BAFI-3210 file (N, C-alpha, C; in Angstrom, 3 decimals, decimal comma, padded with zeros to 6 digits):
// residues 85
n [1|2|3|4|5|6|7|8|9|10|11|12|13|14|15|16|17|18|19|20|21|22|23|24|25|26|27|28|29|30|31|32|33|34|35|36|37|38|39|40|41|42|43|44|45|46|47|48|49|50|51|52|53|54|55|56|57|58|59|60|61|62|63|64|65|66|67|68|69|70|71|72|73|74|75|76|77|78|79|80|81|82|83|84|85]
n.u [077,585|080,299|083,440|085,307|084,640|085,583|088,241|091,045|090,714|092,600|093,431|090,989|090,594|092,683|091,935|089,465|090,370|091,824|089,959|087,513|086,278|085,069|082,353|080,622|080,352|082,210|084,358|087,752|090,760|093,447|096,116|098,597|098,762|101,420|102,777|105,053|105,158|105,134|106,580|104,948|102,376|102,265|102,472|099,958|098,427|099,160|098,755|098,524|100,574|102,445|102,181|100,945|097,837|095,739|092,860|092,053|093,442|092,376|089,671|089,772|090,596|088,432|086,324|087,037|087,262|084,821|082,751|083,304|083,598|084,267|086,416|088,257|088,563|089,726|092,164|093,252|093,544|095,422|097,657|098,059|098,774|101,199|102,690|103,022|104,681]
n.v [174,854|172,840|172,153|171,550|173,051|175,555|175,556|176,279|175,626|173,728|172,364|171,305|169,398|167,621|166,798|165,562|163,453|162,046|161,476|160,879|158,431|158,063|158,339|161,413|162,189|160,734|160,080|160,729|159,138|160,763|160,002|158,615|155,477|153,650|151,089|148,479|146,506|143,293|143,078|141,978|142,324|145,087|146,023|145,416|147,256|149,728|152,606|152,816|154,525|154,112|155,433|155,682|154,149|155,180|155,326|152,768|150,977|151,801|151,195|148,398|147,709|148,772|147,237|144,610|144,894|146,105|144,792|142,106|140,680|138,172|137,254|139,290|138,849|136,312|136,891|138,634|136,822|135,054|136,755|137,475|134,998|134,572|136,626|135,746|133,616]
n.w [034,044|033,132|034,758|032,897|030,637|031,252|030,812|028,624|025,077|024,010|026,319|027,075|025,067|025,637|028,221|027,658|026,095|027,978|030,036|028,924|028,911|031,311|033,702|034,160|036,842|038,189|040,821|041,244|042,296|043,924|043,465|041,243|039,728|038,949|037,029|036,179|033,297|031,610|028,328|026,245|027,252|027,720|025,086|024,075|025,377|024,507|022,358|018,739|017,950|019,868|022,260|025,649|026,559|028,435|028,874|027,928|029,642|032,116|031,656|031,458|034,067|035,571|034,540|035,386|038,224|039,090|037,646|037,475|040,038|041,121|039,593|040,187|042,963|042,892|041,650|043,561|045,710|044,635|044,335|047,023|048,057|046,706|047,842|050,434|050,225]
ca.u [078,748|081,279|084,775|086,031|084,347|086,296|089,635|091,325|090,297|093,625|093,370|089,730|090,824|093,531|091,126|088,487|091,106|092,230|088,872|086,270|085,688|084,491|081,105|080,919|080,392|083,158|085,379|089,057|091,770|094,437|097,454|098,761|099,265|102,343|103,222|105,871|104,463|105,870|106,492|103,806|101,165|102,344|102,194|098,506|097,811|099,629|098,118|099,314|101,771|103,338|101,890|100,111|096,396|095,163|091,446|091,938|093,877|091,383|088,453|090,017|090,573|087,061|085,526|087,363|086,997|083,400|081,783|083,679|084,195|084,837|087,735|089,102|088,861|090,665|093,467|093,733|093,964|096,654|098,733|098,297|099,498|102,567|103,365|103,320|105,696]
ca.v [174,714|171,946|172,728|171,331|174,137|176,771|175,398|176,602|174,556|172,681|171,577|170,557|168,237|166,696|166,241|164,623|162,263|161,302|161,090|160,745|157,116|158,034|159,053|162,805|162,354|159,762|160,670|160,160|159,075|161,781|159,516|157,874|154,125|153,295|149,701|147,946|145,376|142,544|143,723|141,504|142,929|146,530|146,270|145,339|148,403|150,967|153,058|152,477|155,369|153,740|156,172|154,917|154,221|155,190|154,928|151,314|150,349|152,121|150,435|146,997|147,616|149,004|146,064|143,472|145,162|146,381|143,931|140,701|140,606|136,846|137,249|140,172|138,154|135,225|137,518|139,096|135,649|134,555|137,686|137,336|133,735|134,801|137,514|135,021|132,574]
ca.w [033,197|033,729|034,936|031,654|029,700|031,646|030,409|027,222|024,168|023,915|027,545|027,023|024,210|026,387|029,311|027,078|025,671|029,171|030,934|028,181|029,153|032,656|033,969|034,531|038,295|038,740|041,690|040,920|043,352|043,581|043,133|039,996|039,910|037,876|037,130|035,095|032,692|030,592|027,018|025,456|027,822|027,466|023,669|023,873|026,036|023,897|021,120|017,552|017,879|020,960|023,491|026,574|026,325|029,779|028,908|027,769|030,887|033,135|031,348|031,821|035,530|036,035|034,162|036,254|039,639|039,351|036,975|037,599|041,373|041,389|038,966|040,980|044,225|042,585|041,405|044,873|046,484|044,019|044,684|048,467|048,250|046,238|048,791|051,673|049,940]
c.u [079,758|082,620|085,585|085,836|085,050|087,770|089,829|091,048|091,317|093,586|092,081|089,911|091,654|092,726|090,104|089,173|091,483|091,052|087,530|085,556|084,981|083,143|081,471|081,054|081,368|084,209|086,699|089,971|092,894|095,808|097,443|099,329|100,142|102,822|104,114|105,190|105,397|105,610|105,252|102,490|101,143|102,002|100,704|097,790|098,235|098,789|099,036|100,602|102,757|103,102|100,953|098,635|095,699|093,686|091,247|092,316|092,866|090,105|088,598|089,935|089,165|086,191|085,776|086,927|085,512|082,463|082,099|084,347|084,801|086,243|088,703|089,508|089,865|092,071|094,072|094,269|095,284|097,841|099,073|099,096|100,956|103,358|103,739|104,374|107,075]
c.v [173,795|172,655|172,608|172,490|175,440|176,712|175,863|175,385|173,414|171,782|170,765|169,286|167,184|166,021|165,244|163,336|161,401|160,723|160,903|159,423|157,028|158,732|160,453|162,996|161,388|160,483|159,958|160,187|160,033|161,245|158,716|156,498|153,798|151,871|149,366|146,682|144,602|143,168|143,280|142,091|144,422|146,846|146,231|146,563|149,746|151,323|152,696|153,286|155,092|154,487|155,352|155,165|154,100|154,817|153,419|150,607|150,577|151,307|148,963|146,827|147,797|147,791|144,900|143,733|145,353|145,305|142,445|140,475|139,244|136,746|138,111|139,503|137,028|135,774|138,008|137,930|135,099|135,440|137,576|136,075|133,886|135,653|136,802|133,942|133,148]
c.w [033,891|033,855|033,651|030,686|030,057|031,255|028,971|026,339|024,091|025,144|027,609|026,207|024,934|027,490|028,780|026,641|026,870|029,935|030,237|028,409|030,500|032,709|034,449|036,041|038,971|039,578|041,429|042,139|042,966|043,170|041,838|040,335|038,708|038,082|035,945|034,607|031,772|029,214|026,249|025,952|027,507|026,012|023,363|024,446|025,450|022,677|019,951|017,454|019,010|022,254|024,375|026,299|027,677|029,795|028,766|029,061|031,999|032,908|031,710|033,332|036,086|035,742|035,117|037,688|039,925|038,825|037,039|038,957|041,701|040,801|039,764|042,294|043,996|042,352|042,717|045,692|045,950|044,392|046,168|048,753|047,820|047,225|050,083|051,468|049,910]
res [m|s|k|l|n|t|l|p|k|k|f|q|e|v|a|r|a|k|y|g|d|l|k|k|n|e|e|m|h|p|s|v|f|g|v|r|l|p|v|d|i|a|e|k|l|l|k|e|d|g|s|k|n|t|p|l|l|r|s|i|l|i|e|v|i|r|n|q|p|e|l|f|a|a|i|q|a|k|v|a|k|l|e|t|n]
***
C-alpha cells in the first residue's frame, strides 16, 4: 500500500494534483524553490483560474535539465557569465 492511500481522501486528491506528474519512486528535495518571474512568463505558467501550476513548471524544468542537457548547460553558462559581470 502506498503512503498516499493512508491519507484521508481530500488529502489524497491534493497530493495527486501536486505530484501526479512524477514517477512513484521519484525522490523529492525537501526545500521549496521560489522564484519571481516576469508577468508574461508567469501568466503562461498559471492555471486558468490564476492559481499556480506546479506540475507544469516542474515538467518544464525536468524536461530541460534531464532531457536537454545542452540547453541546460547553455543557460547555466549564460547565468554564470551574468553573475561575473
